[in-house]
C-alpha positions in Angstrom: -61.7 20.1 -155.4 -64.5 20.7 -153.0 -64.3 19.4 -149.5 -66.9 16.8 -148.5 -68.7 19.4 -146.3 -68.8 22.2 -149.0 -69.9 19.7 -151.6 -72.8 18.6 -149.5 -73.9 22.2 -148.9 -73.7 23.2 -152.5 -75.5 20.1 -153.7 -78.3 20.7 -151.2 -78.5 24.2 -152.5 -79.0 23.0 -156.1 -81.6 20.5 -154.9 -83.7 23.1 -153.1 -83.7 25.9 -155.8 -87.4 25.5 -156.2 -87.8 26.5 -152.5 -86.6 30.0 -153.4 -90.0 31.0 -154.8 -92.9 31.9 -152.4 -96.0 29.7 -152.7 -98.3 32.4 -151.3 -98.4 36.1 -151.5 -101.0 38.3 -149.8 -102.1 41.9 -149.2 -101.0 43.5 -152.4 -100.7 47.3 -152.3 -102.0 49.7 -155.0 -98.4 50.2 -156.0 -98.1 46.6 -157.0 -95.8 45.5 -154.2 -96.9 43.0 -151.6 -97.0 43.7 -147.9 -96.2 40.1 -146.9 -95.2 36.8 -148.5 -94.9 33.2 -147.3 -91.9 31.1 -148.2 -90.7 27.5 -147.7 -87.8 27.1 -145.3 -84.9 24.8 -146.1 -85.1 21.4 -144.5 -83.9 21.1 -140.9 -82.2 18.1 -139.3 -83.1 17.2 -135.7 -81.4 15.6 -132.8 -83.6 14.4 -129.8 -86.5 16.6 -131.1 -89.8 15.3 -132.5 -91.1 18.5 -134.0 -89.0 20.7 -136.3 -89.3 24.4 -136.8 -92.0 25.4 -139.3 -91.6 24.4 -142.9 -92.9 27.8 -143.9 -92.2 31.3 -142.8 -93.7 34.7 -143.5 -91.7 37.9 -144.4 -93.2 41.3 -144.5 -92.2 44.0 -146.9 -90.5 46.0 -144.0 -88.6 42.9 -142.9 -87.4 42.2 -146.4 -86.1 45.8 -146.7 -84.5 45.6 -143.3 -82.8 42.2 -143.8 -81.5 43.1 -147.2 -80.1 46.4 -146.0 -78.4 44.8 -143.0 -76.8 42.1 -145.1 -75.6 44.5 -147.7 -74.3 46.9 -145.0 -72.3 44.1 -143.3 -70.9 43.0 -146.7 -69.9 46.5 -147.6 -68.3 47.2 -144.1 -66.2 44.0 -144.4 -65.0 45.0 -147.8 -64.0 48.4 -146.4 -62.3 46.8 -143.4 -60.3 44.6 -145.8 -59.1 47.6 -147.7 -58.3 49.5 -144.5 -56.2 46.6 -143.3 -54.3 46.4 -146.5 -53.6 50.1 -146.1 -52.4 49.4 -142.6 -55.0 51.7 -141.1 -56.2 48.6 -139.1 -53.6 46.8 -137.1 -53.6 43.5 -135.3 -56.3 40.8 -135.8 -59.2 41.3 -138.1 -61.7 38.5 -139.0 -64.3 39.2 -141.7 -67.9 37.9 -141.8 -68.5 38.1 -145.6 -70.6 35.1 -146.7 -72.1 34.5 -143.2 -74.4 37.6 -143.0 -77.6 35.6 -143.1 -76.8 34.2 -139.6 -76.6 37.3 -137.6 -79.4 39.0 -139.5 -81.7 36.0 -139.3 -81.0 35.5 -135.6 -81.5 39.1 -134.7 -84.7 39.1 -136.7 -86.2 36.6 -134.3 -84.8 37.9 -131.0 -86.8 40.1 -128.6 -85.6 43.1 -126.6 -84.7 41.0 -123.5 -82.7 38.4 -125.4 -78.9 38.6 -125.5 -76.0 37.5 -127.7 -72.3 36.6 -127.2 -70.0 35.6 -130.0 -66.4 35.0 -130.9 -63.9 37.4 -132.7 -65.7 37.5 -136.1 -68.1 40.1 -134.6 -68.3 43.2 -136.8 -71.7 42.1 -138.3 -73.0 41.3 -134.9 -72.1 44.6 -133.5 -74.0 46.3 -136.3 -77.2 44.3 -136.0 -77.1 44.7 -132.2 -77.1 48.5 -132.4 -73.6 49.8 -133.1 -73.5 52.4 -135.9 -71.3 51.9 -138.9 -69.2 54.8 -137.9 -68.6 53.4 -134.4 -67.6 50.1 -135.9 -65.2 51.4 -138.5 -63.7 53.9 -136.0 -63.2 51.1 -133.5 -61.3 49.1 -136.1 -58.9 52.0 -136.6 -58.5 52.8 -132.9 -60.2 56.2 -132.9 -62.3 58.0 -130.3 -65.6 57.6 -132.2 -65.2 53.9 -131.9 -67.8 52.1 -129.8 -65.1 51.4 -127.2 -63.2 54.6 -128.0 -60.7 52.6 -130.0 -59.5 50.4 -127.1 -61.3 47.2 -128.1 -60.5 46.9 -131.8 -61.8 44.3 -134.1 -62.4 41.5 -131.6 -64.0 43.5 -128.7 -67.2 45.3 -129.6 -70.2 45.6 -127.4 -73.8 47.0 -127.3 -76.9 46.6 -125.2 -77.5 42.8 -124.7 -74.4 42.1 -126.8 -71.5 40.8 -124.7 -68.9 40.8 -127.5 -66.6 40.0 -129.4 -64.3 37.6 -127.5 -60.7 36.8 -128.6 -60.1 33.5 -126.8 -61.3 30.5 -128.8 -64.5 29.1 -127.3 -64.2 31.1 -124.1 -67.4 33.0 -124.8 -69.6 29.8 -124.6 -69.4 29.2 -120.8 -69.8 33.0 -120.4 -73.0 32.7 -122.5 -74.2 29.9 -120.1 -73.7 32.4 -117.3 -75.7 35.1 -119.1 -78.5 32.6 -119.5 -78.3 31.8 -115.8 -78.6 35.6 -115.1 -81.7 35.7 -117.3 -83.2 32.8 -115.4 -82.3 34.3 -112.0 -83.7 37.8 -113.0 -86.8 36.2 -114.4 -86.7 38.5 -117.4 -87.9 35.7 -119.8 -84.8 36.3 -122.0 -82.7 33.7 -123.7 -79.0 33.9 -124.5 -77.4 33.0 -127.8 -73.8 31.9 -127.7 -72.0 31.5 -131.1 -68.8 29.8 -131.9 -67.1 28.3 -135.0 -66.4 24.7 -136.0 -62.8 25.3 -135.1 -63.9 25.9 -131.5 -66.3 23.0 -131.4 -63.8 20.6 -129.9 -63.0 22.8 -126.9 -63.7 21.1 -123.6 -65.2 24.2 -122.1 -68.1 24.0 -124.6 -69.1 20.6 -123.2 -68.9 21.9 -119.6 -71.3 24.7 -120.7 -73.7 22.2 -122.3 -73.7 20.2 -119.1 -74.4 23.0 -116.7 -77.0 24.5 -119.0 -78.9 21.2 -119.2 -78.5 20.5 -115.6 -80.0 23.8 -114.7 -82.4 23.9 -117.7 -81.0 27.3 -118.7 -82.6 29.4 -121.5 -79.4 29.0 -123.6 -78.9 28.4 -127.3 -75.5 27.3 -128.4 -74.8 27.8 -132.1 -71.9 26.4 -134.1 -71.3 28.6 -137.2 -69.9 25.8 -139.4 -68.1 27.6 -142.3 -66.2 24.4 -143.3 -62.8 25.4 -142.0 -61.2 26.0 -138.6 -58.5 28.4 -139.7 -56.9 26.4 -142.5 -58.2 22.9 -141.5 -61.3 21.5 -143.0 -63.9 20.0 -140.6 -63.4 16.6 -142.2 -59.8 16.6 -140.9 -60.5 18.2 -137.5 -63.5 16.4 -136.1 -64.4 12.8 -135.7 -68.0 13.8 -135.9 -69.0 16.7 -138.1 -72.6 16.6 -137.0 -72.1 19.5 -134.6 -75.8 19.8 -133.8 -75.7 16.4 -132.2 -72.6 17.2 -130.1 -74.7 18.2 -127.1 -75.6 14.5 -126.6 -78.4 14.9 -124.1 -79.1 18.4 -125.3 -81.5 18.6 -128.3 -80.1 20.0 -131.6 -81.1 21.4 -135.0 -79.1 21.7 -138.3 -79.9 24.8 -140.3 -79.0 26.1 -143.7 -77.2 29.2 -142.7 -77.2 30.7 -146.1 -81.0 31.3 -146.0 -81.8 34.2 -143.7 -85.5 33.2 -143.4 -84.7 29.6 -142.4 -82.4 31.0 -139.7 -85.0 33.4 -138.4 -87.7 30.7 -138.3 -85.4 28.3 -136.4 -84.5 31.0 -133.8 -88.2 31.7 -133.3 -88.5 28.0 -132.5 -85.6 28.3 -130.0 -87.2 31.2 -128.2 -90.4 29.3 -127.7 -88.5 26.2 -126.6 -86.3 27.9 -124.1 -88.9 30.2 -122.6 -91.3 27.3 -122.0 -88.8 25.7 -119.6 -87.5 23.0 -121.9 -83.8 24.0 -121.4 -81.0 24.5 -123.9 -80.5 23.7 -127.5 -77.4 23.1 -129.7 -77.6 24.4 -133.3 -75.4 24.0 -136.3 -75.7 26.6 -139.1 -74.0 25.5 -142.3 -72.3 28.6 -143.9 -69.2 29.7 -145.7 -66.7 32.5 -145.4 -65.3 34.1 -148.5 -62.2 35.6 -146.9 -59.4 33.7 -145.1 -59.7 33.0 -141.4 -58.2 36.4 -140.7 -56.6 39.1 -142.8 -53.2 37.3 -142.5 -54.7 34.2 -144.2 -55.1 34.5 -148.0 -57.7 31.6 -147.7 -56.5 29.8 -150.9 -53.8 27.5 -149.6 -56.3 24.9 -148.2 -59.1 25.5 -150.7 -59.3 26.5 -154.4 -60.5 29.8 -155.8 -63.0 27.7 -157.8 -64.6 26.5 -154.6 -65.0 30.0 -153.3 -66.4 31.2 -156.6 -68.9 28.3 -156.8 -70.4 29.1 -153.4 -70.6 32.8 -154.4 -72.5 32.0 -157.6 -74.8 29.4 -156.2 -75.2 29.9 -152.4 -74.6 33.6 -151.7 -77.0 34.6 -148.9 -77.6 38.1 -150.3 -78.2 36.8 -153.8 -80.6 34.2 -152.7 -82.6 36.5 -150.5 -82.7 39.2 -153.2 -84.2 36.6 -155.7 -86.8 35.6 -153.2 -88.1 39.0 -152.3 -88.1 40.2 -155.9 -90.0 37.1 -157.1 -92.5 37.7 -154.3 -93.0 41.3 -155.3 -92.1 42.5 -151.8 -89.7 45.0 -153.2 -88.7 46.4 -156.6 -85.3 46.3 -158.2 -85.2 50.1 -158.1 -85.7 50.1 -154.3 -82.8 47.6 -153.9 -80.6 49.6 -156.2 -81.3 52.7 -154.1 -80.5 50.8 -150.9 -77.2 49.7 -152.4 -76.3 53.3 -153.1 -77.2 54.5 -149.6 -75.2 51.6 -148.1 -72.2 52.5 -150.1 -72.5 56.2 -149.1 -72.8 55.5 -145.4 -69.8 53.1 -145.3 -67.7 55.5 -147.4 -68.5 58.3 -145.0 -67.7 56.1 -142.0 -64.3 55.1 -143.5 -63.4 58.8 -143.9 -64.1 59.4 -140.2 -62.2 56.2 -139.2 -59.2 57.5 -141.0 -59.2 61.1 -139.7 -60.7 60.9 -136.2 -58.3 61.5 -133.4 -56.9 58.8 -131.1 -57.5 58.8 -127.3 -55.0 60.4 -124.9 -52.6 58.0 -123.2 -54.1 58.7 -119.8 -57.5 57.5 -121.0 -56.1 53.9 -121.4 -57.2 53.2 -117.9 -60.7 54.7 -118.2 -63.8 52.6 -117.9 -61.9 49.5 -116.8 -64.1 48.8 -113.8 -67.7 49.4 -113.1 -67.0 50.0 -109.4 -63.2 50.6 -108.9 -62.0 50.0 -105.4 -58.7 51.8 -106.2 -58.6 54.6 -108.7 -54.8 54.4 -109.2 -53.9 51.8 -111.8 -50.3 50.9 -112.4 -48.8 51.5 -115.8 -45.8 49.8 -117.4 -43.8 50.7 -114.3 -44.8 51.7 -110.8 -43.7 55.2 -111.6 -46.1 56.0 -114.4 -49.6 55.2 -112.9 -52.9 56.0 -114.5 -56.0 57.3 -112.8 -59.2 55.4 -113.4 -61.9 57.6 -115.1 -65.6 57.1 -115.9 -66.1 58.4 -119.4 -68.7 56.0 -120.9 -72.1 54.9 -119.8 -72.1 51.3 -118.4 -74.1 48.9 -120.5 -75.2 45.4 -119.6 -74.9 45.9 -115.8 -77.4 43.9 -113.7 
């Protein structure tokens, strides 16, 4: 039986199937493919806002190819990570993003070079769209030297330029995100910061402290609740007195977004960029989405929901399937091009998995490397005072202001 939340999302998807087709296509090439198409976005819900994001959005051929490739790459990476975990090549925590790809791809598609992102522990897809290579992600998962943190961060701690992680403590990234937004304002770089958290973290008190300081100081901050329907094994209906997470900011304006439509997400974030950079302060967003796997790899994901529920979302609301239908119907791409992308994605992930399995691990003495940007003491205690480590600088510092 579908939960109330999932049922509403699926029903809305059925009601809006006609919005999948573009109502205008322009600039057709000689080859028969269009260079750009215009699509309707899914309806938005507003809190303390008079004007919603645009009801239409454009997508170029290059964007269509990029977004499709990114979503397929993330889906394939997560499938590979699942297999590696089952083989015990990945140890510890591992949270997969399958089903939620349209969120990170859509948000990144609207961000500018000076904008920044911080998220929770479901961060593999975010690491990829923010600039980490597939090899560096897969090798990080298995704790190898070619990992983006040389294997010391693992699944929950990945970083890139303007990407502040990957954070393992539930909700703790949100006040840090407010601090990054404060830095952007202080530095006058015109950047915004996007802080993402799940519906399971939405009741954390520190989130409301972040909302308050962001509104008080009119910070260029966007707080986004990725509502996938379940906080670990508890449905939102059983965990929250109010499941309208986009209204949770109270005095902070909010927007509800269909997170299964990459173009609706992109258009909403473009709206947020304009809002925040014009001095109007923060926003709280809720993106309705769904995860296909369990909360983590230790959760089969079927004790609190049925396999039929998961299958129904896959068949009717899958973000890659929906986007593929849109760009094909708009003649932005051909089926042959997408098939070629699928093959290239499969090859790249397979090669990254081989490296992730065979690359060497770091030496024990490197455990204390790159801990501090400016270490006051270079000797760092080990498990006892008699086995110290020496601080080393091996990697280039990123995100240092």
